[in-house]
N, CA and C atoms as a LAMMPS dump frame, in Angstrom:
ITEM: TIMESTEP
0
ITEM: NUMBER OF ATOMS
444
ITEM: BOX BOUNDS ff ff ff
-5.0000000000000000e+02 5.0000000000000000e+02
-5.0000000000000000e+02 5.0000000000000000e+02
-5.0000000000000000e+02 5.0000000000000000e+02
ITEM: ATOMS id mol type element x y z
1 1 1 N 1.062 -1.406 0.213
2 1 2 C 0.117 -0.061 -0.059
3 1 3 C 1.053 1.079 -0.071
4 2 1 N 0.681 2.058 -0.977
5 2 2 C 1.38 3.463 -1.007
6 2 3 C 0.803 4.28 0.302
7 3 1 N 1.924 5.066 0.655
8 3 2 C 1.559 6.361 1.692
9 3 3 C 1.561 7.328 0.751
10 4 1 N 0.764 8.232 1.315
11 4 2 C 0.258 9.491 0.405
12 4 3 C 1.101 10.478 1.486
13 5 1 N 1.251 11.767 0.913
14 5 2 C 2.088 12.604 1.649
15 5 3 C 1.661 13.007 3.006
16 6 1 N 0.311 13.161 3.05
17 6 2 C -0.225 13.026 4.773
18 6 3 C 0.247 12.064 5.728
19 7 1 N 0.314 10.657 5.302
20 7 2 C 0.95 9.916 5.76
21 7 3 C 2.189 9.922 6.31
22 8 1 N 3.09 10.444 5.101
23 8 2 C 4.415 10.662 5.631
24 8 3 C 4.749 11.674 6.571
25 9 1 N 4.086 12.918 6.364
26 9 2 C 3.932 13.94 7.439
27 9 3 C 3.965 13.418 8.783
28 10 1 N 2.606 12.787 9.055
29 10 2 C 2.257 12.137 10.253
30 10 3 C 3.47 11.256 11.251
31 11 1 N 3.836 10.108 10.158
32 11 2 C 4.985 9.303 10.719
33 11 3 C 6.252 10.33 10.621
34 12 1 N 6.464 11.229 10.106
35 12 2 C 7.797 12.035 10.195
36 12 3 C 7.636 12.689 11.929
37 13 1 N 6.674 13.284 11.882
38 13 2 C 6.379 14.13 12.952
39 13 3 C 6.3 13.14 14.171
40 14 1 N 5.443 12.28 13.981
41 14 2 C 5.814 11.126 15.253
42 14 3 C 7.146 10.757 15.676
43 15 1 N 8.063 10.304 14.688
44 15 2 C 9.042 10.181 14.774
45 15 3 C 10.066 11.268 15.543
46 16 1 N 9.964 12.303 15.283
47 16 2 C 10.749 13.642 15.978
48 16 3 C 9.975 13.771 17.201
49 17 1 N 8.455 13.605 17.311
50 17 2 C 7.789 14.107 18.589
51 17 3 C 7.939 13.005 19.912
52 18 1 N 8.39 11.785 19.487
53 18 2 C 8.06 10.585 20.986
54 18 3 C 9.474 11.004 21.633
55 19 1 N 10.534 11.153 20.924
56 19 2 C 11.591 11.321 21.964
57 19 3 C 11.396 13.009 22.605
58 20 1 N 10.994 13.877 21.844
59 20 2 C 10.815 14.96 22.557
60 20 3 C 9.899 14.749 23.677
61 21 1 N 9.081 14.36 23.392
62 21 2 C 7.949 14.082 24.436
63 21 3 C 8.278 13.421 25.805
64 22 1 N 9.259 12.345 25.411
65 22 2 C 9.651 11.745 26.603
66 22 3 C 10.768 12.67 27.492
67 23 1 N 11.557 13.573 26.716
68 23 2 C 12.36 14.492 27.328
69 23 3 C 11.751 15.248 27.889
70 24 1 N 10.448 16.217 27.487
71 24 2 C 9.766 17.162 28.426
72 24 3 C 9.002 16.651 29.797
73 25 1 N 8.585 15.186 29.344
74 25 2 C 8.069 14.542 30.524
75 25 3 C 9.375 14.41 31.82
76 26 1 N 10.6 13.881 31.382
77 26 2 C 11.611 13.804 32.346
78 26 3 C 11.887 15.183 32.702
79 27 1 N 12.299 16.058 31.777
80 27 2 C 12.795 17.573 32.338
81 27 3 C 11.721 17.969 33.291
82 28 1 N 10.614 17.976 33.28
83 28 2 C 9.523 18.719 33.901
84 28 3 C 9.725 17.883 35.56
85 29 1 N 9.767 16.424 35.389
86 29 2 C 9.605 15.838 36.595
87 29 3 C 10.999 15.895 37.203
88 30 1 N 12.475 15.981 36.253
89 30 2 C 13.479 16.455 37.237
90 30 3 C 13.512 17.66 38.234
91 31 1 N 12.625 18.43 37.655
92 31 2 C 12.659 19.734 38.531
93 31 3 C 11.427 20.23 39.457
94 32 1 N 10.779 19.199 39.616
95 32 2 C 9.645 19.111 40.493
96 32 3 C 8.695 20.173 39.77
97 33 1 N 8.384 20.105 38.719
98 33 2 C 7.392 20.819 38.078
99 33 3 C 7.686 22.401 37.71
100 34 1 N 8.861 22.706 38.1
101 34 2 C 9.32 24.018 37.839
102 34 3 C 9.428 24.58 36.257
103 35 1 N 8.615 25.289 35.377
104 35 2 C 8.762 25.207 34.258
105 35 3 C 9.926 26.32 33.956
106 36 1 N 10.275 27.341 34.621
107 36 2 C 11.205 28.203 34.5
108 36 3 C 12.448 27.71 34.696
109 37 1 N 12.762 26.682 35.625
110 37 2 C 13.938 25.785 36.223
111 37 3 C 14.134 24.842 34.653
112 38 1 N 13.273 24.139 34.421
113 38 2 C 13.361 23.107 33.107
114 38 3 C 13.725 23.937 31.891
115 39 1 N 13.303 25.133 31.723
116 39 2 C 13.656 26.208 30.22
117 39 3 C 15.165 26.326 30.529
118 40 1 N 15.671 26.751 31.814
119 40 2 C 17.136 27.123 31.87
120 40 3 C 18.105 25.904 31.938
121 41 1 N 17.656 24.97 32.855
122 41 2 C 18.542 23.418 33.001
123 41 3 C 18.473 22.78 31.487
124 42 1 N 17.522 22.461 30.723
125 42 2 C 17.358 21.946 29.976
126 42 3 C 17.364 22.468 28.388
127 43 1 N 17.603 23.86 28.28
128 43 2 C 17.622 24.518 27.306
129 43 3 C 16.147 24.321 26.049
130 44 1 N 15.056 24.096 27.112
131 44 2 C 14.111 23.502 26.271
132 44 3 C 13.6 24.713 25.259
133 45 1 N 13.453 26.086 25.348
134 45 2 C 12.868 26.836 24.728
135 45 3 C 13.728 27.121 23.154
136 46 1 N 14.816 26.807 22.98
137 46 2 C 15.731 26.742 21.987
138 46 3 C 15.198 25.232 21.2
139 47 1 N 15.427 24.18 21.887
140 47 2 C 14.923 22.919 21.538
141 47 3 C 13.882 23.044 20.543
142 48 1 N 12.432 23.767 21.495
143 48 2 C 11.146 23.483 20.966
144 48 3 C 11.092 24.351 20.035
145 49 1 N 12.113 25.744 19.604
146 49 2 C 11.89 26.442 18.52
147 49 3 C 12.739 25.542 17.363
148 50 1 N 13.553 25.071 17.807
149 50 2 C 14.02 23.89 16.359
150 50 3 C 13.43 22.796 15.782
151 51 1 N 12.3 22.691 16.833
152 51 2 C 11.459 21.122 16.547
153 51 3 C 10.211 21.776 15.665
154 52 1 N 10.049 20.763 14.6
155 52 2 C 8.734 21.341 13.459
156 52 3 C 7.544 21.278 14.176
157 53 1 N 7.116 22.372 13.449
158 53 2 C 5.536 22.571 14.316
159 53 3 C 4.725 21.207 14.182
160 54 1 N 4.781 20.442 12.974
161 54 2 C 3.866 19.245 13.247
162 54 3 C 4.431 18.269 14.068
163 55 1 N 5.703 18.395 14.749
164 55 2 C 6.081 17.858 15.797
165 55 3 C 5.638 18.279 17.209
166 56 1 N 5.452 19.828 16.979
167 56 2 C 4.979 20.409 18.122
168 56 3 C 3.618 20.175 18.39
169 57 1 N 2.959 20.268 17.397
170 57 2 C 1.368 19.729 17.333
171 57 3 C 1.153 17.997 18.061
172 58 1 N 2.109 17.071 17.427
173 58 2 C 1.95 16.072 17.895
174 58 3 C 2.41 15.909 19.446
175 59 1 N 3.409 16.405 19.746
176 59 2 C 3.899 16.498 21.187
177 59 3 C 2.434 17.062 22.292
178 60 1 N 2.074 18.319 21.561
179 60 2 C 0.988 18.554 22.407
180 60 3 C -0.46 17.655 22.561
181 61 1 N -0.51 17.126 21.271
182 61 2 C -2.133 15.946 21.217
183 61 3 C -1.596 14.983 22.162
184 62 1 N -0.369 14.109 21.848
185 62 2 C 0.099 12.932 22.839
186 62 3 C 0.098 13.279 24.355
187 63 1 N 0.771 14.103 24.867
188 63 2 C 0.428 14.818 25.962
189 63 3 C -0.803 14.823 26.542
190 64 1 N -1.598 15.435 25.94
191 64 2 C -2.931 15.821 25.956
192 64 3 C -4.024 14.225 26.194
193 65 1 N -3.401 13.267 25.199
194 65 2 C -3.894 11.937 25.561
195 65 3 C -3.482 11.369 27.144
196 66 1 N -2.348 11.336 26.88
197 66 2 C -1.691 10.647 28.568
198 66 3 C -2.121 11.793 29.506
199 67 1 N -2.595 12.632 29.564
200 67 2 C -2.855 13.438 30.739
201 67 3 C -4.57 13.804 30.45
202 68 1 N -5.247 12.921 29.898
203 68 2 C -6.579 13.064 29.996
204 68 3 C -7.541 12.878 31.176
205 69 1 N -6.747 12.134 32.057
206 69 2 C -7.572 11.879 33.21
207 69 3 C -7.563 13 34.304
208 70 1 N -6.206 13.724 34.156
209 70 2 C -6.093 14.907 34.938
210 70 3 C -7.544 15.685 35.128
211 71 1 N -7.51 16.185 36.561
212 71 2 C -8.519 16.854 36.934
213 71 3 C -8.284 18.479 36.471
214 72 1 N -9.497 19.19 36.43
215 72 2 C -9.452 20.481 36.482
216 72 3 C -8.005 21.043 37.634
217 73 1 N -8.48 20.56 38.843
218 73 2 C -7.503 21.067 39.787
219 73 3 C -5.864 20.915 39.637
220 74 1 N -5.713 19.723 39.314
221 74 2 C -4.378 19.238 38.379
222 74 3 C -3.726 20.338 37.751
223 75 1 N -4.709 20.693 36.717
224 75 2 C -4.006 21.721 35.647
225 75 3 C -4.502 23.182 35.876
226 76 1 N -4.866 23.54 37.061
227 76 2 C -5.38 24.794 37.182
228 76 3 C -4.244 25.634 37
229 77 1 N -4.317 26.535 36.47
230 77 2 C -3.465 27.85 36.056
231 77 3 C -4.334 29.061 35.549
232 78 1 N -4.079 30.065 36.097
233 78 2 C -4.699 31.274 35.383
234 78 3 C -4.042 31.822 34.115
235 79 1 N -3.082 30.843 33.548
236 79 2 C -2.449 31.266 32.319
237 79 3 C -3.259 30.413 31.122
238 80 1 N -2.774 31.071 30.02
239 80 2 C -3.294 30.479 28.791
240 80 3 C -2.8 29.333 28.603
241 81 1 N -1.568 28.97 28.981
242 81 2 C -1.307 27.406 28.713
243 81 3 C -2.109 26.446 29.769
244 82 1 N -2.443 26.983 30.842
245 82 2 C -2.976 26.27 31.852
246 82 3 C -4.95 25.837 31.113
247 83 1 N -5.213 26.995 30.488
248 83 2 C -6.358 26.969 29.588
249 83 3 C -6.7 25.773 28.383
250 84 1 N -5.071 26.207 27.678
251 84 2 C -5.294 25.094 26.628
252 84 3 C -5.061 23.66 26.788
253 85 1 N -4.171 23.718 28.179
254 85 2 C -4.106 22.113 28.818
255 85 3 C -5.639 21.326 29.069
256 86 1 N -5.949 22.4 29.927
257 86 2 C -7.425 21.923 30.153
258 86 3 C -8.064 21.735 29.068
259 87 1 N -8.191 22.381 27.961
260 87 2 C -9.062 22.163 26.992
261 87 3 C -8.737 20.805 25.964
262 88 1 N -7.236 20.787 26.018
263 88 2 C -6.801 19.656 25.155
264 88 3 C -7.191 18.279 25.727
265 89 1 N -7.05 18.404 27.331
266 89 2 C -7.171 16.814 27.893
267 89 3 C -8.914 16.624 27.981
268 90 1 N -9.859 17.863 27.946
269 90 2 C -10.928 17.373 27.736
270 90 3 C -11.481 16.896 26.402
271 91 1 N -10.85 17.479 25.34
272 91 2 C -11.046 16.708 24.07
273 91 3 C -10.355 15.48 23.941
274 92 1 N -9.41 14.893 24.6
275 92 2 C -8.817 13.797 24.659
276 92 3 C -9.901 12.631 25.321
277 93 1 N -10.128 13.214 26.413
278 93 2 C -10.783 12.345 27.33
279 93 3 C -12.338 11.909 26.698
280 94 1 N -12.775 12.869 26.088
281 94 2 C -13.95 12.954 25.282
282 94 3 C -13.42 11.519 23.957
283 95 1 N -12.481 12.19 23.307
284 95 2 C -12.438 11.164 22.125
285 95 3 C -12.048 9.689 22.703
286 96 1 N -11.522 9.456 24.21
287 96 2 C -10.928 8.384 24.772
288 96 3 C -12.597 7.322 24.816
289 97 1 N -13.345 8.362 25.481
290 97 2 C -15.001 7.642 25.987
291 97 3 C -15.495 7.388 24.739
292 98 1 N -14.977 7.887 23.343
293 98 2 C -15.98 7.261 22.415
294 98 3 C -15.443 6.38 21.883
295 99 1 N -16.019 5.845 20.951
296 99 2 C -15.461 4.34 19.99
297 99 3 C -14.274 4.832 19.105
298 100 1 N -13.73 5.964 18.993
299 100 2 C -12.947 6.447 17.917
300 100 3 C -11.48 5.647 17.797
301 101 1 N -11.114 5.536 19.217
302 101 2 C -9.701 4.693 19.081
303 101 3 C -8.679 5.255 20.173
304 102 1 N -7.68 5.029 19.962
305 102 2 C -6.511 5.281 20.478
306 102 3 C -5.725 6.577 20.239
307 103 1 N -4.511 6.721 20.889
308 103 2 C -3.76 7.726 20.789
309 103 3 C -3.394 8.073 19.513
310 104 1 N -2.994 7.159 18.767
311 104 2 C -2.648 7.442 17.052
312 104 3 C -3.584 7.823 16.585
313 105 1 N -4.843 7.493 16.66
314 105 2 C -5.968 8.035 16.071
315 105 3 C -6.229 9.623 16.507
316 106 1 N -6.15 9.823 17.736
317 106 2 C -6.249 10.992 18.072
318 106 3 C -5.269 12.019 17.837
319 107 1 N -4.316 11.676 17.844
320 107 2 C -2.806 12.806 17.183
321 107 3 C -3.077 13.077 15.855
322 108 1 N -3.747 12.209 15.174
323 108 2 C -3.708 12.211 13.536
324 108 3 C -5.049 12.47 13.087
325 109 1 N -6.292 12.333 13.858
326 109 2 C -7.504 12.651 13.092
327 109 3 C -8.057 14.093 13.287
328 110 1 N -8.804 14.197 12.175
329 110 2 C -9.518 15.518 12.193
330 110 3 C -10.303 15.908 13.096
331 111 1 N -9.687 16.648 14.056
332 111 2 C -10.863 17.046 15.279
333 111 3 C -10.782 18.3 15.371
334 112 1 N -11.552 18.976 16.616
335 112 2 C -10.915 20.532 16.879
336 112 3 C -9.703 20.608 17.592
337 113 1 N -9.3 19.411 18.493
338 113 2 C -7.955 19.414 19.254
339 113 3 C -7.049 19.724 18.657
340 114 1 N -7.222 18.707 17.144
341 114 2 C -6.203 18.858 16.471
342 114 3 C -5.701 20.281 15.842
343 115 1 N -6.99 20.815 15.383
344 115 2 C -7.142 22.161 14.837
345 115 3 C -6.373 23.275 15.952
346 116 1 N -6.929 22.892 17.367
347 116 2 C -6.326 24.168 18.089
348 116 3 C -4.741 23.856 18.16
349 117 1 N -4.271 22.45 18.467
350 117 2 C -2.927 22.245 18.599
351 117 3 C -2.13 22.697 17.544
352 118 1 N -2.91 22.541 16.216
353 118 2 C -1.989 23.084 14.674
354 118 3 C -1.586 24.581 15.241
355 119 1 N -3.044 25.35 15.753
356 119 2 C -2.717 26.68 15.566
357 119 3 C -1.847 27.057 16.573
358 120 1 N -1.782 26.304 17.932
359 120 2 C -0.473 26.63 18.852
360 120 3 C 0.949 26.381 18.439
361 121 1 N 0.749 25.372 17.977
362 121 2 C 2.133 24.685 17.28
363 121 3 C 2.786 25.274 16.243
364 122 1 N 2.241 25.975 15.421
365 122 2 C 2.502 26.738 14.051
366 122 3 C 2.926 28.229 14.509
367 123 1 N 2.274 28.577 15.477
368 123 2 C 2.393 30.252 15.833
369 123 3 C 3.991 30.543 16.424
370 124 1 N 4.506 30.911 15.436
371 124 2 C 6.171 31.117 16.07
372 124 3 C 6.023 32.146 16.845
373 125 1 N 5.379 33.196 16.96
374 125 2 C 5.192 34.262 17.981
375 125 3 C 4.913 33.543 19.167
376 126 1 N 4.095 32.719 19.523
377 126 2 C 4.002 32.156 20.739
378 126 3 C 4.696 30.764 21.309
379 127 1 N 5.626 30.62 20.809
380 127 2 C 6.411 29.256 21.251
381 127 3 C 6.632 28.99 22.647
382 128 1 N 6.632 30.097 23.28
383 128 2 C 6.722 29.496 24.866
384 128 3 C 5.416 29.304 25.218
385 129 1 N 4.326 29.82 24.798
386 129 2 C 3.011 29.341 25.249
387 129 3 C 2.798 27.802 25.013
388 130 1 N 3.127 27.892 23.695
389 130 2 C 2.922 26.306 23.239
390 130 3 C 3.667 25.11 23.987
391 131 1 N 5.051 25.493 24.593
392 131 2 C 6.139 24.881 25.15
393 131 3 C 5.305 24.757 26.426
394 132 1 N 4.944 25.583 27.329
395 132 2 C 4.54 25.908 28.575
396 132 3 C 2.947 25.054 28.72
397 133 1 N 2.386 24.865 27.479
398 133 2 C 1.381 23.909 27.523
399 133 3 C 1.705 22.737 27.426
400 134 1 N 2.761 22.093 26.516
401 134 2 C 3.028 20.841 26.359
402 134 3 C 3.874 20.413 27.894
403 135 1 N 4.885 21.292 28.596
404 135 2 C 5.221 20.81 29.891
405 135 3 C 4.151 20.645 31.092
406 136 1 N 3.03 21.575 30.929
407 136 2 C 2.036 21.474 32.066
408 136 3 C 1.514 19.927 31.453
409 137 1 N 1.116 19.429 30.52
410 137 2 C 0.448 18.373 29.829
411 137 3 C 1.311 17.359 30.371
412 138 1 N 2.488 17.498 29.863
413 138 2 C 3.619 16.55 30.419
414 138 3 C 3.47 15.985 31.863
415 139 1 N 3.614 16.882 32.628
416 139 2 C 3.476 17.019 34.139
417 139 3 C 2.387 15.995 34.751
418 140 1 N 1.347 16.374 33.819
419 140 2 C 0.304 15.032 34.336
420 140 3 C -0.16 14.035 33.526
421 141 1 N 1.114 14.084 32.679
422 141 2 C 0.461 12.485 31.544
423 141 3 C 1.015 11.238 32.467
424 142 1 N 0.289 10.376 32.183
425 142 2 C 0.828 8.944 32.457
426 142 3 C 2.061 8.759 31.886
427 143 1 N 2.665 7.681 32.004
428 143 2 C 3.739 7.032 31.394
429 143 3 C 3.198 6.998 29.996
430 144 1 N 4.524 7.517 28.73
431 144 2 C 3.766 7.178 27.807
432 144 3 C 3.549 5.669 27.36
433 145 1 N 2.197 5.863 26.552
434 145 2 C 1.44 4.501 26.279
435 145 3 C 2.546 3.609 25.343
436 146 1 N 3.005 2.44 26.102
437 146 2 C 3.614 1.362 24.939
438 146 3 C 4.99 2.012 24.377
439 147 1 N 5.652 2.821 25.104
440 147 2 C 6.511 3.312 24.519
441 147 3 C 7.673 3.575 25.848
442 148 1 N 8.806 2.88 25.847
443 148 2 C 9.711 3.158 26.459
444 148 3 C 10.18 4.422 27.189
């Protein structure tokens, strides 16, 4: 079966996103959830800026999927990142409770969470907001499913 350009884009983004997602989860855990310290210690803003927008979108969605059981109190934040994180987990939770499938389907499917994640991930002027959202989600995510 031949892969189309969309399939190649998804596969490439996933390959770039998985190690980055693991790094974000480990980084935020290593500094006990202190985002500013994670930025400095791990150089996350520069790494995030060098990451493709497709991979940033995939990280946001994957982290949302894994944090889908987080409560509002766990994601409570008066910031825009907290609001995005809460919305993404709500989308993921709703997706999981439907019959539509797993994390792969959630990360690749055409739905409003993917559109919102795209908007955030492709906005070069708001890279810190998307990184903060990803870190907040990663701090509440379960261990990445089926991934060492």
